[in-house]
C-alpha positions as CSV (number, residue, x, y, z in Angstrom):
1,M,28.6,0.2,-5.4
2,E,28.3,-0.6,-1.7
3,A,29.2,-4.2,-1.0
4,N,26.6,-4.9,1.6
5,F,23.6,-3.4,-0.3
6,Y,21.3,-6.0,-1.9
7,A,18.1,-5.6,-4.0
8,V,15.3,-8.1,-3.5
9,I,12.7,-8.0,-6.3
10,M,9.3,-9.4,-5.4
11,A,8.1,-11.1,-8.7
12,G,5.4,-13.6,-7.7
13,G,2.2,-11.6,-8.4
14,G,-0.4,-12.2,-11.0
15,G,-1.7,-8.8,-12.0
16,T,-5.3,-9.8,-12.6
17,R,-6.4,-6.3,-13.6
18,L,-4.3,-6.7,-16.8
19,W,-6.3,-9.7,-18.0
20,P,-6.4,-11.1,-20.7
21,L,-2.7,-10.6,-21.3
22,S,-1.7,-11.1,-17.7
23,V,-2.5,-14.8,-16.9
24,Q,-1.0,-17.5,-14.7
25,E,1.6,-18.6,-17.2
26,R,2.5,-15.0,-18.2
27,P,1.8,-12.6,-15.3
28,K,2.0,-8.9,-15.3
29,Q,5.8,-8.6,-14.7
30,M,6.5,-10.6,-17.8
31,L,4.6,-8.3,-20.1
32,S,6.1,-5.7,-22.4
33,L,3.8,-2.8,-22.1
34,N,6.0,-0.3,-23.9
35,G,6.6,-2.7,-26.8
36,K,10.3,-3.1,-25.9
37,R,11.3,-4.4,-22.4
38,T,9.1,-6.4,-20.0
39,L,8.3,-4.8,-16.6
40,F,10.7,-7.3,-14.9
41,Q,13.5,-6.4,-17.3
42,M,12.9,-2.7,-16.6
43,A,12.9,-3.4,-12.9
44,V,16.4,-4.9,-13.2
45,D,17.6,-2.2,-15.7
46,R,17.0,0.6,-13.3
47,L,19.3,-1.0,-10.7
48,E,22.3,-0.9,-13.0
49,G,25.2,0.9,-11.4
50,L,23.9,0.5,-7.9
51,F,23.5,-3.3,-7.6
52,P,25.6,-5.8,-9.6
53,A,23.7,-8.8,-10.8
54,E,25.1,-11.0,-8.1
55,R,23.5,-8.8,-5.4
56,I,20.0,-8.9,-7.0
57,L,17.7,-11.6,-5.5
58,V,14.3,-12.5,-7.0
59,V,11.5,-14.0,-5.0
60,T,9.0,-15.8,-7.2
61,V,6.9,-18.9,-7.5
62,A,8.6,-21.9,-9.1
63,E,6.6,-21.9,-12.3
64,Q,7.6,-18.4,-13.2
65,A,11.3,-18.6,-12.3
66,R,12.5,-20.2,-15.6
67,K,10.8,-17.6,-17.7
68,L,12.2,-14.7,-15.6
69,Q,15.7,-16.2,-15.8
70,E,15.3,-16.3,-19.6
71,Q,14.4,-12.6,-19.6
72,V,17.4,-11.6,-17.3
73,P,20.0,-14.3,-17.6
74,E,22.7,-12.2,-15.9
75,I,21.1,-12.8,-12.4
76,P,22.7,-16.0,-11.0
77,A,20.2,-18.9,-10.8
78,E,21.0,-19.3,-7.1
79,N,19.6,-15.8,-6.5
80,Y,16.1,-16.9,-7.4
81,L,14.3,-17.8,-4.2
82,L,11.3,-20.0,-5.0
83,E,8.1,-19.8,-3.1
84,P,6.2,-23.2,-3.2
85,M,3.1,-21.0,-3.2
86,P,2.2,-17.4,-2.5
87,R,2.0,-16.5,1.2
88,G,2.0,-12.8,1.2
89,T,4.7,-10.1,1.4
90,A,5.6,-10.7,5.0
91,S,6.8,-14.2,4.2
92,V,8.6,-13.0,1.0
93,V,10.5,-10.4,3.0
94,G,11.3,-12.8,5.8
95,Y,12.4,-15.5,3.3
96,A,14.8,-13.1,1.6
97,A,16.2,-11.8,4.8
98,A,16.8,-15.3,6.2
99,V,18.8,-16.2,3.1
100,L,20.7,-13.0,3.1
101,A,21.5,-13.4,6.8
102,Q,23.3,-16.7,5.8
103,R,25.2,-15.0,3.0
104,D,26.0,-11.6,4.6
105,P,24.8,-10.9,8.1
106,G,25.5,-7.2,7.7
107,A,23.4,-6.8,4.6
108,V,21.0,-4.0,3.9
109,M,18.1,-5.0,1.6
110,A,16.0,-2.9,-0.7
111,V,12.7,-4.7,-1.2
112,L,11.5,-3.7,-4.7
113,T,8.7,-4.5,-7.1
114,A,8.9,-6.2,-10.5
115,D,5.8,-4.8,-12.1
116,H,5.9,-1.0,-11.7
117,F,7.0,1.9,-14.0
118,I,9.6,4.2,-12.7
119,E,10.6,6.9,-15.1
120,E,13.2,8.9,-13.1
121,V,15.9,6.2,-12.6
122,E,18.6,8.5,-11.4
123,H,16.4,10.0,-8.8
124,F,15.2,6.5,-7.8
125,Q,18.8,5.4,-7.2
126,A,19.5,8.6,-5.1
127,V,16.4,7.8,-3.0
128,L,17.6,4.2,-2.4
129,R,21.0,5.4,-1.3
130,A,19.5,7.9,1.1
131,A,17.1,5.2,2.5
132,K,20.1,2.9,3.1
133,S,21.7,5.6,5.3
134,V,18.5,5.8,7.3
135,A,18.1,2.0,7.6
136,E,21.6,1.8,9.0
137,Q,20.4,3.9,11.9
138,G,17.9,1.2,12.8
139,Y,14.8,2.3,10.9
140,L,12.5,0.4,8.7
141,V,12.3,2.7,5.7
142,T,9.5,2.9,3.1
143,L,9.4,5.0,-0.1
144,G,6.6,7.5,-0.3
145,I,5.3,8.8,-3.6
146,R,4.1,12.3,-4.0
147,P,0.4,12.2,-4.7
148,T,-0.7,13.8,-7.9
149,A,-4.4,13.1,-7.5
150,P,-6.9,11.9,-4.9
151,A,-6.3,8.3,-5.8
152,T,-8.4,5.7,-4.0
153,G,-6.5,2.7,-5.3
154,Y,-3.4,3.2,-3.1
155,G,-2.6,3.1,0.6
156,Y,-1.3,6.3,2.2
157,I,1.5,7.1,4.6
158,Q,1.1,10.1,7.0
159,R,4.3,11.9,7.8
160,G,5.3,12.8,11.4
161,E,8.3,14.6,12.6
162,S,11.3,15.3,10.3
163,L,14.4,13.2,10.7
164,G,16.4,15.6,8.5
165,A,17.9,15.3,5.1
166,F,19.8,12.2,4.0
167,G,21.7,12.5,0.7
168,G,19.5,15.5,-0.2
169,Q,16.3,13.5,0.5
170,E,13.9,14.6,3.2
171,V,13.0,11.9,5.7
172,F,10.2,11.7,8.3
173,R,9.0,9.4,10.9
174,V,5.9,7.6,9.8
175,Q,2.9,8.7,11.9
176,R,0.6,6.1,10.6
177,F,-0.3,3.9,7.6
178,K,-3.7,4.3,6.1
179,E,-5.7,1.9,4.0
180,K,-7.1,2.7,0.6
181,P,-9.5,5.7,1.2
182,D,-12.7,6.8,-0.4
183,E,-12.5,9.8,-2.7
184,A,-13.4,12.4,-0.2
185,T,-10.8,11.1,2.3
186,A,-8.2,10.9,-0.4
187,R,-9.0,14.5,-1.4
188,G,-8.5,15.6,2.2
189,F,-5.1,13.8,2.3
190,L,-4.0,15.7,-0.8
191,E,-5.1,19.1,0.5
192,R,-3.3,18.6,3.9
193,G,-0.1,17.8,2.1
194,D,1.3,15.5,4.7
195,H,0.4,12.2,3.1
196,D,2.3,10.1,0.5
197,W,1.2,7.1,-1.5
198,N,2.6,3.9,-0.2
199,S,4.8,2.5,-3.0
200,G,5.2,-0.9,-1.4
201,M,9.1,-0.6,-1.5
202,F,11.1,-0.9,1.6
203,I,14.7,-0.6,2.8
204,W,16.1,-2.1,6.1
205,T,19.0,-4.1,7.5
206,V,18.6,-7.8,7.5
207,E,19.2,-7.8,11.3
208,Q,16.5,-5.2,12.0
209,I,13.7,-6.8,9.9
210,L,14.4,-10.3,11.3
211,A,14.2,-8.8,14.8
212,E,10.9,-7.1,14.0
213,I,9.5,-10.3,12.6
214,A,10.6,-12.1,15.8
215,R,8.8,-9.5,17.8
216,W,5.5,-9.1,15.9
217,M,5.2,-12.4,14.0
218,P,6.9,-15.0,16.2
219,E,5.4,-18.0,14.5
220,L,6.7,-16.8,11.1
221,S,10.1,-16.1,12.7
222,E,10.4,-19.7,14.0
223,K,9.6,-21.1,10.5
224,L,12.1,-18.8,8.9
225,A,14.7,-19.9,11.4
226,A,14.1,-23.6,10.4
227,I,14.4,-22.7,6.7
228,R,17.6,-20.7,7.3
229,K,19.1,-23.6,9.3
230,A,18.5,-26.0,6.4
231,W,19.5,-23.6,3.6
232,D,23.0,-24.8,3.0
233,T,22.2,-28.4,3.5
234,P,20.8,-31.2,1.3
235,E,17.5,-30.8,3.3
236,R,16.7,-27.4,2.0
237,G,14.1,-28.4,-0.5
238,A,12.3,-30.8,1.8
239,V,12.3,-28.4,4.7
240,L,10.9,-25.6,2.5
241,A,8.2,-27.8,1.0
242,Q,7.2,-28.9,4.5
243,I,7.1,-25.6,6.3
244,W,6.0,-23.1,3.6
245,P,2.4,-24.3,3.2
246,T,1.9,-23.9,7.0
247,I,2.7,-20.1,6.9
248,Q,-0.3,-17.9,7.4
249,P,-0.6,-15.4,4.5
250,Q,0.0,-11.8,5.7
251,T,1.3,-8.5,4.2
252,V,4.4,-6.9,5.6
253,D,2.5,-3.7,5.9
254,Y,-0.1,-5.1,8.4
255,G,2.2,-7.7,10.0
256,I,5.2,-5.5,10.7
257,M,5.1,-1.9,9.4
258,E,1.9,-0.7,11.1
259,K,3.2,-2.0,14.4
260,A,6.9,-1.3,14.5
261,E,8.2,1.8,16.3
262,R,11.1,3.0,14.3
263,V,9.6,3.5,10.8
264,A,10.6,6.2,8.5
265,V,9.5,7.4,5.0
266,V,11.6,9.0,2.3
267,A,8.9,11.5,1.5
268,G,7.3,12.7,-1.6
269,A,9.6,11.0,-4.1
270,D,8.8,12.3,-7.6
271,L,9.9,9.2,-9.5
272,G,7.5,9.1,-12.4
273,W,6.1,6.1,-10.6
274,N,3.0,4.1,-11.6
275,D,2.0,0.6,-10.4
276,V,0.2,-0.1,-13.7
277,G,-2.9,-1.2,-11.8
278,S,-5.2,-1.1,-14.7
279,W,-5.2,-0.9,-18.5
280,D,-6.3,2.7,-18.2
281,S,-3.1,3.6,-16.2
282,L,-1.0,3.1,-19.4
283,F,-2.2,6.5,-20.5
284,E,-0.2,7.9,-17.5
285,V,3.1,6.4,-18.5
286,L,3.0,6.1,-22.4
287,E,2.6,8.8,-25.0
288,G,-0.3,8.5,-27.4
289,D,-0.4,9.3,-31.1
290,E,-1.9,12.4,-32.7
291,H,-5.4,11.1,-31.9
292,G,-4.6,10.3,-28.3
293,N,-4.5,6.5,-29.0
294,L,-2.1,4.1,-27.5
295,V,-1.2,1.1,-29.6
296,V,0.9,-1.6,-27.9
297,N,2.2,-4.8,-29.6
298,A,-0.4,-4.6,-32.3
299,Q,-1.0,-3.8,-35.9
300,H,-3.8,-1.3,-35.8
301,L,-5.9,0.6,-38.3
302,G,-8.3,3.1,-36.8
303,L,-11.0,5.3,-38.3
304,D,-12.6,8.0,-36.1
305,T,-10.8,6.4,-33.1
306,H,-9.7,8.7,-30.3
307,A,-8.2,8.4,-26.8
308,S,-8.4,4.6,-26.9
309,L,-6.0,1.8,-26.0
310,V,-5.4,-1.1,-28.4
311,V,-3.2,-3.9,-27.2
312,G,-2.3,-7.0,-29.2
313,D,-0.4,-10.2,-28.6
314,G,2.5,-9.3,-31.0
315,S,1.1,-11.4,-33.9
316,E,0.4,-10.1,-37.4
317,R,-3.3,-10.0,-36.9
318,L,-4.7,-6.6,-37.9
319,L,-6.9,-4.9,-35.3
320,V,-9.4,-2.4,-36.9
321,T,-11.5,0.1,-34.9
322,V,-14.2,2.4,-36.1
323,G,-15.7,5.2,-34.1
324,L,-14.1,4.3,-30.8
325,D,-13.7,7.0,-28.1
326,D,-12.2,6.4,-24.7
327,M,-12.2,2.6,-25.1
328,I,-9.9,-0.3,-24.3
329,L,-9.4,-3.2,-26.6
330,V,-7.0,-6.0,-25.6
331,D,-6.5,-9.0,-27.8
332,S,-4.5,-11.9,-26.3
333,G,-5.0,-14.3,-29.2
334,S,-7.3,-16.5,-27.1
335,A,-9.5,-13.8,-25.5
336,L,-10.7,-10.4,-26.4
337,L,-11.5,-7.6,-23.9
338,V,-13.5,-4.6,-24.9
339,C,-14.6,-2.0,-22.3
340,P,-14.8,1.8,-21.7
341,R,-11.7,3.3,-20.1
342,S,-13.9,4.4,-17.2
343,Q,-14.6,0.7,-16.4
344,A,-11.0,-0.5,-16.5
345,Q,-10.9,-1.3,-12.8
346,K,-13.7,-3.9,-13.3
347,V,-11.4,-6.3,-15.1
348,R,-10.6,-7.9,-11.8
349,E,-14.3,-8.7,-11.4
350,I,-14.1,-10.4,-14.9
351,V,-11.3,-12.7,-13.7
352,K,-13.5,-13.6,-10.7
353,L,-16.4,-14.4,-13.1
354,L,-14.2,-16.6,-15.2
355,K,-13.2,-18.6,-12.2
356,E,-16.8,-19.0,-11.0
357,N,-18.0,-20.1,-14.4
358,G,-15.2,-22.6,-15.1
359,Y,-13.3,-20.7,-17.8
360,H,-10.0,-21.7,-16.4
361,R,-8.3,-22.1,-19.8
362,Y,-8.4,-18.4,-20.1
363,L,-6.7,-17.7,-16.8
């Protein structure tokens, strides 16, 4: 373990595409989608041996922190950095960097996600070690995922010149970041072979990322400096509560990564990665039964049911299906979702409809 290497887990998201199980009080990262460990617990599990618990920080909103602490009590309570409200990943990154700068000015931070599947843990740790070496040369480093399909739901990273191999991992300068493409464009990216999926995971020194924020987002930098100054004083809570709502929401990709000059990508990592962006994506990370069905946290009896997903709330209620093919059924106890697998991405639209029609008790 390297003493100056820290993990920062972003754990404040809502995951609306996994409604009705993912709701405000129990967002995506708190769900157990394999019937065993929650996504947050799995995110911490895969850091074992590389980051001790005292060097794992979690950035989340206050109402989620207690439940996350209950799931992973080994992370010290003071390592939970509370956002008064979501303000985008640029503020999350800056917040964590400002706090780490107080604790360890020479820190290198790996910014990681709380709600993704990563199957190849040993490879993942090797990639993080390699990325740390690159970051220590003054680069902002992102992890690229080798595309397996012309996906339209991910951003892409185009690789530029090679920077060589670090720890056995090939590293390139980033030529440009590209937004989520249409299918024809994504197919072109795949055929060219010089694009990776943007995983949303980053590695950099605290010093470098704070310098980039000062350069590209000076207003945010000033507010982070005020928070940092008050951090070890009795005024911390009051200063954070006063300043945080005034921060303009922005992503770190748009605010920093697309503008910075020294940006590198550890390319084409084959991590068994999936961002679990829809119910249908579970078929990519879990193994079905002899009929191709996935049953998660449910008692299920199926007749002539094939290639379907059945998710329960862990209760003893029996879910019975007859004649289902390529369907999704999710029972949260208070709401029931039924849709074809091909329509799984539209769940986000349902959440919007619930809000518009006043069904807030189901959110």
